[in-house]
N, C-alpha and C positions, 0 to 999 in steps of 0.2 A: 432395568431389566437387562441384562448382560447377555447379547449375543455370542453362544458359542462357537467354535469351529463347524461341529456339526451340523446347528440348525443351519449358518449361514451356506455351508457345502451342500446341503438341503434346497434352501431357498435357490442356488443359482444351477442345478444342477442340470436343469433343462438349458443352458445357455452355455455355449462353448467358449472358450478364454477369447477365443476368435473375435466373438460378437459382443465383448464385455470393455468398456472405458473407463478409467477410474481420473477421476477429475482432480487435481490437486492443485486445491486454492492457496496461495501462500500472502503469509501476512508477516507484520514485524515480528509480533505479538508484543505484550509489555508485563513487565515485572509486576507480580504482586505483592510479592513479600520482602523485605528490606535485606534479608538475607541473600535474596536472590541476586542483590543490587551488583555485587561486585563481579559475582560470574558473568551479568551480562554485560555489563560493562566490556570485561577483558573479550569474552567474543565479540561484540560489536566493535572494540577499538582494531579487534586483530584483522577482522572484515574488511571497516570500511575506510579506517586511519591510511590501510596499506595501500589506498588506493589514490590518496592525493596528498600525503603530508610525510617529508623527508625523518619520520620518525624511528629510532631504532625498534626492535622488537621486544628487548628488554626492559623497554620503559612500558611496556603493556601493564602487567600486573601489580604494580606501584601504581599507575597512573588511575586502572579501573580504582582499586580502593579510594582514593582519594576522590575520583568521581562519585562513588559512592556515597562518601561522606556529605556532600556537596546536595544531590540528591534525597539524601535522609533529612537535612536541613528543609532542603525545597519542598517534598510531598511531605515528611512529618510534621514540621514544627508551623512553616507559615500555611501549609495548608491542612493542619490537623488529621493526619495519616491518610491523606489522599489515597487511595485505590484506582486506578485509571480504569473506565470502563472498555476498553480497546478489544480485550479479548471474548468478554461476553458479548458484544456488537459483532465481533467479528461471526461467533457461532451463530448468529443470527441469522448473518450475509449466507453464512456457509449451508443452513440447512434450509434459507430460502430457496437459492438457487439450486439445491438438490430437490426442491418441492417440485421447481418449474421442468426442470430437465426431466425429472419422471413421470412428468403428466404427459413429456413428449414419448419419451425412451423404457419409460417402465424400468425395470430395476437391475437394468443393463447398464446402465448409468449410474455410477455413487460419485458423491466430492466428499473429500478427504480436506482437512485444514491440516496445515504445518505452518508453523510459528519460525521466523529466522533464528530468535536467541532464545527461546521458551519449552525447556522439558514439561509434558513431556511429547511435548508436539515434536520435534525437529523434524526438520525433513527426512536425516536416516529412519528415526524410529517411526515415521508414517511410512514410507515406503515400504521398510522390511514388512510394515502389515497389511500394505496396495498387494507385495509380493506374495504372502502367505494366503492373500485369500482369492488367489489364482488368476488376477488380472494381469492382461499382459498390452495392454494399450493405457499410455499414460498422454491424459492433457496438461500441458503443465500452465497454472494458470494466476500469476500473480496478481492480488485482486489491486491493482496500482493502478491511478488514474496516468504516470509518466515513467514512463521507461527511463533507470538511468543505470549507470553500474551501483551505486549505492543500495539499488530497490531491486527490479528483475536481476541484475547483475549479480549480485550478492547470491538470489533465491536459484539462479542456474550454475553456479559456483556449487554452492552446498549438494546439488539436485547431484551434480555429478561427481561429486564426494563419495556421495551415496550410493551411487549404482557402482562405483569402481571398488565400493567394499563390499557390497553386497552381491557381484556379480559370480556366480555359480558354476563353476569351471567352465567348462568350455565353450557355452552357448549363453546368452543372456536373454535374464527373463524379460526385459521389456524388448517386442515388436514391433511395437508402433509406437511413436510418440511426434506428439503438436504440443505450440506454445504461441500463447497468446500476450504479447508484451505489455499494451496499456491499452489506455480509450480514450486519450486527450483531444480527438479529433472525431471522436463518436457524437454524428448529429443529434441523436436522442440523448446525452449526457450534457450535454452545450444546451439543448432545450433546456430541460431539468435545470440547469444552474438558474439560468434565467428564468426561467418562470419559477422556481424559489425565491427569488429576489423579488420579482415582483408582487407575488403574494403578499409577503411579510412589508412589501409598502404597503399595498393596496388593504392589508388588514390594519396595520398602524401606524401611518407614518403620512400617508397620504390626506388624512382630514387636518395636518397640523403644519406641514410644509410645504411648500412650493417643490414641483420637480429641482428645482436647480438649488436647493438648498440641500436636497439629500445626498451626504458623499457615501459613495459604494467604494470597499475595498476589497477588493478579488484575491485571496491570499492563496499564495501558491508555496511548495516548498523548497525553502532557500536550497542555491546550488553554488557551490563553489567553482569559481570562474576557472581553474585547473583543474584537469585530475587524470594529468599522465597519458593523456589521448583517449582515456574511457570516454564514454557519453554520461555528461553528466548532467544529464536533464534541463539545461535551458531553453532549448533551441525546442522541446517538446510543451514545456511549459509555458513559453512566453507564446507561441500557438495557441494553446488552452487558452490562455487571458484575452488574446485581440479576438477569439470567436466569440467568448462570451459579452467580452464589452462591445461586440458589435449589433449584438442583440436586443443592447440596454440603452447604449450612448443615446441616442435619437432622443429617447423620451428623458433620461437622467443624465446631464450632460459631467456630471463630478464624478468620475471612474479613477481610482486607481489602479495597477497593480502592488499588493505589501508581499514582498517575502517573509516567507518566516524561516532566520538564519539560525543557524548553532554559531553563537559569537565563540568563536573559535581561535586565539591566535595564530598569527601566519599566512591565516586564510584571506582569502579575496573574494566575499559572498556578493552574491546577486544583492544590488539596488532599487527602489528602496524598501527599507525592512517595513513588514508593516505599521510600526509607531510612525516613522517617518512620513510614509504614504500619509496618514489620516491627518498630520500635523500639515501637510502642502494642501489637501481638500480642504481644512477648517481655513486655511488664507485664502483660500479664492473662493469663502461664502457659505460652508457647510454648516449647516445649524444641528445635523445630526449625522451620525457617521456608523453605517452599517457595514461589519464585517463577516464576507460570507468567503469560506471553506473551500473554492473549487480543486485545489492539486491533493485533495485525500479524502478518500470516501470513509474511510473508518474514524473516529473519535479517536483522540490520543491523546497526550500529556502538551503535546504541542498547541493542537488546535484549543482545546481548554485551559493549561496552567498558564502559557505565555499569551495567552489572547487575554485572557485576566489580566493577566499582568499590564500589559500593552494599556487597557481598557486604565486602570488604575492608577499612570503613570497621567495619560491623558488627561484624566476629569483634576487632577492636581492644577494642570495646567492651564486648560480650556474648562473649569466648572460648567458654563452656560451651556456646551456642547451634548445633546444625549448622544446614547453608544447603544446599540444594538451588534448585539455577540450570535449569530446564528451558527446552527450545528451542521456539519458534517451530513452527507445525503445517508451516510446510515444502512438502514436496511428499508427505509423508502421502499413500497410494494411497487414503485413502477420503476426504480433502480435494478432491484430482485431481476423483477423482466429483462429487462434489456441486457442484464449482465448474464443473463441463459441465452436469452437470446443471442449474444456475440459469441458463446461459446458453440450454437450449433452444428455450424458449417465445418467446424474441426474435427466435432465429433461424428457427424456424416461420413468423412472423408478416413478417419480412424477405420470405422467401420466395415466400412467399402473395400479397404486395403485387406492386400494379402500380407499377414504379417512376414516382415525378414527376418532369418533370424540372424543375431550377430553374434559372431564368436570373437571375443576379444582377443584370440590365442593370434587372431589373423595379424592384428596390426602390427606396425613397427617390422613387417617384411619387405615393404616397397620398396623402400630407401639406397641411394647410392648405386642405380643400376649403371654408372658409370666406370667399367673399371680399365 
């Protein structure tokens, strides 16, 4: 059923714009059809590569087409037309977080999703919808474990571009704004990560292996070491790993970080990568290796395909070792409850605040007063 503007208007008449908050949940989004690959790659390259590689912009379109061919090969031929479940999971996360928030705030809070690279959910499309529904207060919430220029940084860049495009005349329609950068050090998330690993070990591995023979690779999103002075994610990722490791290390001594890198030429990435990490643990006596993605909240082709390739390579090299691939936290009910909880204080602040009128035309008039 499509909600028409009249219906929506009727529902919200009793709420002034003052009291309503739009939560903009932001994620990467993943392409679901091959035709979109080149376009997706070009947008991703424009936003991402510009932050760390000395690459001239004219290279983006041909490079994007080349990458699309590689993607077509990897997803289409090696994986029988694999379609990433990322977008479907992200929708479940959006709906679940909205349900939790509405249980507390009623329909004065709505959760919208935006994907960095996938129409029809590009930030500018979704912000236009939020504006048309009469919202004046915005909580920007990239659903990301770690804050970096490649994740939430791009999200903010896109939101700013979109808001600049749809500023109507003199005053800006956004009258209150808050932001949640990441949740790498939230105790509830750390506990859940450790708990999921322990649950898996108790259910499937404890009967057959000594605790010291169980290797645990905690997987973070790979980060380039140099990002032109932008935050590249290394600090938070490292802290996240240390916090989860601390919860497990006394029972399970064989733990390593494993970075899921995009192996791009000329760029120095975080080490060890997940495959190297597993090899290291096997060398120390691991008879089974458990791969747990802690730096990703939502399944995507990295957590699925890349880890699948890694396990395949390891099986060839160490056929006597077992391998267990765990899922991301995805729409785990405990995770959705905590993600909503992290938003509550910001929503309360936005509701209590008198909306400030921002007039973009006042910008740029306070420079150079040294006549």
